[in-house]
C-alpha positions in Angstrom: -11.2 66.3 17.1 -10.7 66.5 13.3 -8.0 69.1 13.8 -6.1 66.8 16.2 -6.4 63.9 13.6 -5.0 66.3 10.9 -2.0 67.0 13.1 -1.3 63.4 13.9 -1.6 62.4 10.2 0.9 65.1 9.4 3.1 63.6 12.0 2.8 60.1 10.7 4.7 61.1 7.5 8.1 61.2 9.4 8.3 57.4 8.8 6.8 57.3 5.3 8.9 56.1 2.4 9.9 59.4 0.8 11.6 60.5 4.1 13.9 57.5 4.0 14.4 58.2 0.3 15.8 61.6 1.3 18.4 59.9 3.5 19.2 57.0 1.2 21.9 58.8 -0.9 23.8 60.0 2.2 23.6 56.5 3.8 24.9 54.9 0.6 27.8 57.4 0.4 28.8 57.2 4.0 28.4 53.5 4.8 28.4 51.9 1.4 25.0 50.3 2.0 23.1 49.1 -1.1 19.7 50.5 -2.0 18.1 47.2 -1.3 19.6 47.0 2.2 18.3 50.5 3.0 14.9 49.7 1.6 14.8 46.7 3.8 14.3 49.1 6.7 10.9 49.9 5.2 10.1 46.2 4.8 10.9 45.5 8.5 9.0 48.5 9.6 6.0 47.5 7.5 6.1 43.9 9.0 6.2 45.5 12.4 3.0 47.4 11.5 1.5 44.2 10.1 2.0 42.6 13.5 0.6 45.6 15.4 -2.4 46.4 13.2 -4.8 43.7 14.3 -4.1 44.5 17.9 -4.4 48.3 17.3 -7.7 47.7 15.5 -9.2 45.7 18.4 -8.0 48.3 20.9 -9.5 51.3 19.1 -12.8 49.5 18.7 -12.9 48.8 22.4 -11.3 51.9 24.0 -10.6 54.4 21.3 -7.3 55.8 19.9 -6.6 58.7 22.3 -3.7 57.4 24.3 -2.6 55.0 21.6 -1.9 57.9 19.2 -0.4 60.1 21.9 1.9 57.4 23.3 3.0 56.5 19.8 4.0 60.1 19.1 6.4 60.0 22.0 8.0 56.7 20.9 8.3 57.9 17.3 10.2 61.0 18.5 12.5 58.9 20.5 13.1 56.6 17.5 14.1 59.5 15.3 16.5 60.8 18.0 18.1 57.4 18.1 18.4 57.3 14.2 20.5 60.5 14.4 23.2 58.5 16.0 23.1 55.3 13.9 26.4 53.7 12.8 25.3 50.2 12.0 22.7 48.8 9.7 21.0 46.9 12.5 20.3 50.2 14.2 18.6 51.5 11.1 16.5 48.4 11.0 15.6 48.5 14.7 14.7 52.1 15.2 13.1 52.7 11.8 11.0 49.5 12.4 9.7 50.8 15.7 8.9 54.2 14.3 7.4 53.0 11.1 5.4 50.3 12.8 3.8 52.9 15.1 3.4 55.4 12.3 1.4 53.1 10.1 -0.5 50.9 12.6 -1.3 53.3 15.4 -1.1 56.8 14.1 -2.2 57.0 10.5 -4.5 53.9 10.6 -6.1 54.6 14.0 -6.6 58.3 13.0 -8.7 57.3 10.0 -10.7 54.8 12.0 -11.6 57.5 14.5 -12.7 59.8 11.7 -14.8 57.0 10.1 -16.5 56.5 13.4 -17.5 60.2 13.7 -19.0 60.6 10.2 -21.3 58.6 7.9 -22.9 60.9 5.2 -19.9 63.2 5.2 -17.3 60.5 5.7 -15.7 60.6 2.3 -15.3 64.3 2.3 -14.0 64.5 5.9 -11.5 61.7 5.3 -10.4 63.6 2.2 -9.8 66.7 4.3 -7.8 64.7 6.8 -5.8 63.1 4.0 -4.8 66.6 2.9 -2.8 67.0 6.2 -0.9 63.8 5.3 -0.3 65.1 1.8 1.0 68.3 3.2 3.3 66.3 5.4 4.5 64.5 2.3 5.0 67.8 0.6 6.8 69.6 3.4 8.7 67.1 5.5 11.0 65.6 2.8 12.0 69.1 1.8 12.4 70.1 5.4 14.7 67.1 6.1 16.6 67.7 2.8 17.0 71.5 3.6 18.4 70.7 7.1 20.8 68.2 5.7 21.9 70.7 3.0 22.5 73.7 5.3 24.2 71.7 8.0 26.1 69.2 5.8 25.1 66.4 8.1 22.3 63.9 7.5 22.2 63.2 11.3 20.7 66.7 11.9 17.9 65.7 9.5 16.7 63.0 11.9 17.0 65.4 14.8 14.9 68.0 13.0 12.3 65.4 12.2 12.1 64.3 15.9 10.6 67.7 16.7 7.5 67.0 14.5 5.9 64.3 16.6 6.8 66.1 19.8 5.1 69.3 18.6 2.1 67.8 16.8 1.6 64.2 17.8 1.2 64.1 21.5 -0.7 66.9 23.2 -3.5 67.4 20.6 -4.6 63.8 20.4 -4.5 63.4 24.2 -6.8 66.5 24.6 -9.3 66.0 21.8 -9.6 62.5 20.4 -12.5 60.4 21.5 -13.6 57.0 20.3 -17.1 57.7 18.9 -19.6 60.7 19.1 -22.0 58.5 21.1 -19.5 58.2 23.9 -19.9 61.8 24.7 -23.6 62.2 24.0 -23.3 63.3 20.3 -24.4 61.8 17.0 -22.4 61.1 13.8 -22.2 64.0 11.3 -23.2 66.4 14.0 -26.8 65.4 13.9 -29.2 66.3 16.7 -29.4 63.7 19.5 -32.6 61.7 18.8 -35.5 61.6 21.3 -36.3 58.0 20.1 -35.1 55.4 17.7 -37.7 56.6 15.2 -35.8 60.0 15.1 -32.5 58.4 13.9 -31.5 59.4 10.4 -31.9 56.5 8.0 -28.2 56.2 7.4 -27.0 56.2 11.0 -27.7 52.4 11.3 -25.3 51.2 8.6 -26.0 47.5 9.2 -22.7 47.0 10.8 -20.8 43.8 10.1 -18.9 41.7 12.6 -15.6 40.3 11.5 -17.0 36.8 10.9 -19.8 38.3 8.8 -17.4 40.4 6.8 -15.0 37.5 6.1 -17.8 35.6 4.5 -18.4 38.3 1.9 -16.6 38.5 -1.5 -16.1 42.2 -1.0 -13.8 41.6 2.1 -11.3 39.7 0.1 -11.4 41.8 -3.1 -11.2 45.1 -1.3 -8.3 43.8 0.8 -6.4 42.6 -2.3 -7.0 45.9 -4.1 -5.6 47.9 -1.2 -2.7 45.5 -0.9 -1.8 46.0 -4.5 -2.1 49.7 -4.0 0.2 49.6 -1.0 2.8 47.4 -2.8 2.9 49.9 -5.7 2.6 53.2 -3.8 5.2 52.2 -1.2 7.7 51.2 -3.8 7.3 54.4 -5.9 7.3 56.6 -2.9 10.7 55.3 -1.7 12.4 55.0 -5.1 11.2 58.1 -6.8 13.9 60.4 -5.3 16.8 57.9 -5.8 15.6 57.3 -9.3 15.3 61.0 -10.2 18.8 61.5 -8.8 20.1 58.6 -11.0 18.5 60.4 -13.9 20.7 63.4 -13.3 18.2 65.5 -11.4 19.7 67.2 -8.3 18.9 66.0 -4.8 17.0 69.2 -3.8 15.2 69.3 -7.1 14.1 65.7 -6.7 12.8 66.5 -3.2 10.9 69.4 -4.7 9.3 67.0 -7.2 8.0 65.1 -4.2 6.7 68.3 -2.8 4.7 69.1 -5.9 3.5 65.5 -6.1 2.2 65.8 -2.5 0.6 69.2 -2.9 -1.2 68.0 -6.0 -2.1 64.9 -4.0 -3.9 67.0 -1.4 -6.0 68.5 -4.2 -6.6 65.0 -5.5 -7.8 63.9 -2.1 -10.4 66.7 -1.9 -11.6 66.0 -5.5 -11.8 62.4 -4.6 -14.0 63.2 -1.6 -16.2 65.4 -3.7 -16.7 62.7 -6.4 -17.2 60.0 -3.8 -20.2 61.8 -2.4 -21.8 61.7 -5.9 -20.6 58.4 -7.5 -19.5 56.4 -4.3 -16.1 55.8 -2.8 -15.7 52.5 -4.7 -16.3 54.0 -8.2 -14.0 56.9 -7.4 -11.2 54.5 -6.5 -11.7 52.5 -9.6 -11.4 55.5 -11.9 -8.5 56.9 -10.0 -6.6 53.6 -10.0 -6.9 53.3 -13.8 -5.6 56.8 -14.3 -2.9 56.3 -11.7 -1.6 53.3 -13.6 -0.1 55.6 -16.2 2.1 57.3 -13.5 4.9 54.6 -13.3 5.2 54.6 -17.1 5.5 58.4 -17.1 8.2 58.3 -14.4 10.0 55.7 -16.4 10.3 58.2 -19.3 11.4 61.0 -17.0 15.0 62.3 -17.5 14.6 66.1 -16.9 12.9 68.4 -14.4 10.1 69.3 -16.7 9.1 65.7 -17.2 9.5 65.1 -13.5 7.0 67.9 -12.7 4.6 66.5 -15.3 4.8 63.1 -13.5 4.3 64.8 -10.1 1.1 66.6 -11.2 -0.4 63.7 -13.2 0.4 60.8 -10.8 0.0 62.9 -7.7 -3.5 64.0 -8.5 -4.9 60.5 -8.8 -2.6 59.1 -6.1 -4.1 61.6 -3.6 -7.7 60.6 -4.6 -7.0 56.9 -4.3 -5.2 57.0 -1.0 -8.0 59.2 0.6 -10.7 56.9 -0.6 -8.8 53.8 0.5 -9.3 55.1 4.1 -13.1 55.4 3.7 -13.9 52.3 1.8 -14.0 49.8 4.7 -16.4 51.9 6.7 -18.6 52.3 3.6 -18.7 48.5 3.1 -18.9 47.2 6.7 -20.0 50.0 9.0 -18.5 51.5 12.1 -18.8 49.2 15.1 -16.1 46.7 14.2 -14.2 48.8 11.7 -10.9 48.6 13.5 -10.8 44.8 13.8 -12.1 44.3 10.2 -9.5 46.6 8.7 -6.8 45.3 11.0 -7.6 41.6 10.2 -6.4 42.1 6.5 -3.7 44.6 7.1 -0.9 42.0 7.8 -1.3 40.9 4.2 -1.3 44.5 3.0 1.6 45.5 5.1 3.6 42.5 3.9 3.0 43.7 0.3 4.0 47.2 1.3 7.1 45.8 2.9 8.0 43.7 -0.1 7.7 46.3 -2.8 10.5 48.8 -1.9 12.9 45.9 -1.0 12.3 43.8 -4.1 12.6 46.8 -6.3 15.8 47.8 -4.7 17.1 44.3 -5.0 16.3 44.2 -8.7 17.8 47.7 -9.3 21.0 46.7 -7.5 21.5 43.7 -9.8 20.1 45.0 -13.1 20.7 48.7 -12.7 17.3 49.3 -14.3 13.9 50.3 -13.2 12.1 49.3 -16.4 10.6 46.0 -15.3 9.5 47.3 -11.8 7.7 50.3 -13.3 5.7 48.1 -15.7 4.8 45.7 -12.9 3.6 48.7 -10.8 1.3 49.8 -13.7 -0.1 46.3 -14.0 -0.7 46.1 -10.2 -2.8 49.2 -10.2 -4.9 47.9 -13.1 -5.4 44.7 -11.2 -6.5 46.6 -8.1 -9.1 48.5 -10.2 -10.4 45.2 -11.6 -10.7 43.7 -8.1 -12.9 46.7 -6.9 -14.9 46.4 -10.1 -16.0 42.9 -9.0 -16.5 43.9 -5.3 -20.0 45.5 -5.0 -21.1 46.6 -1.5 -22.4 43.4 0.2 -25.9 42.9 1.5 -26.2 44.2 5.0 -26.6 41.5 7.7 -29.7 43.2 9.0 -32.7 44.4 7.0 -32.3 48.1 7.3 -32.8 51.1 5.1 -29.9 51.5 2.7 -27.7 54.6 2.4 -27.1 56.6 -0.8 -23.8 54.7 -1.2 -25.6 51.3 -1.3 -28.2 52.5 -3.7 -25.6 53.7 -6.1 -23.9 50.4 -6.1 
């Protein structure tokens, strides 16, 4: 099951921001579209994900993510095929929105919910392992698309090449192996033995699960949601603009894609390190430290004007980005338990997705008018520090039932 989730998270990257960043220079050159108008496709796709996320969360809590993920893989492949024939801006908006909405709301998001349902004690580390698959997608797929475009001389072939990814990895594996929760097939979280009685349950299996109304009445629900929203605003903006920015700085297109590859590979290592530290100092504290360190990344990118500086940025920012993104996927389950995880996460995701949508578009609009990334990069750094501050004031809330606390709660 974890192997299937790894494959689907790899697949989800075909509609992540760096992919469109690969195509942006070609679309600008052929159609004369501005950077802001191309980035608007990300905004529309993120808004589509915002609409779908609460529904997807409710569905996965009730029936699981098996057919949701498999069906989304098919539609994503069809959307990529249609993008290979686009000739108008509305076509980019329509087909990219469909694919990105499904990628974020029903493939990546649902995959992490499934993992969170299957693990408790090992959750942070297993989510870190799954996030490695997504980092490898970020490392390989932009270079894959750029390579196909380079050798064929046609950006349309890049979309066709990407369409193979969900067909190969995003349909069959989830349909065969994904299940909602281990209890549905007679197993226990973390691979524990099936208990003979309630007294035999491990102390941390009953996490004191919150319902959505209970979660909404906690301070942590709002502060965690805001922190992740600020992370998505910043991360989405940088992920889209880093390749066009590096190209503007005189770094070649293929070299810029290679920088993203290094950034993503290092991010995979960061995800694993984040999982390791989360086991010892909690997910929340790992995220706080990573966000503070990550806030230096936009300023480092701002100073980048050669490949050596670009690689330094890729390693430094990528390490802490990987840790933060991995822990972002675990933190809701650590705070609010498993049983209503999908609907609790989904309830705040419209806000987070709107921020994710606004970031690349507003940045592109500013750059089109000012021809400068200086102000956006300083804003991004500030947003990451604000996110760390929000988590600092968001301790794990008291469980709605009087049950034994887990190591995570004790540490907080």
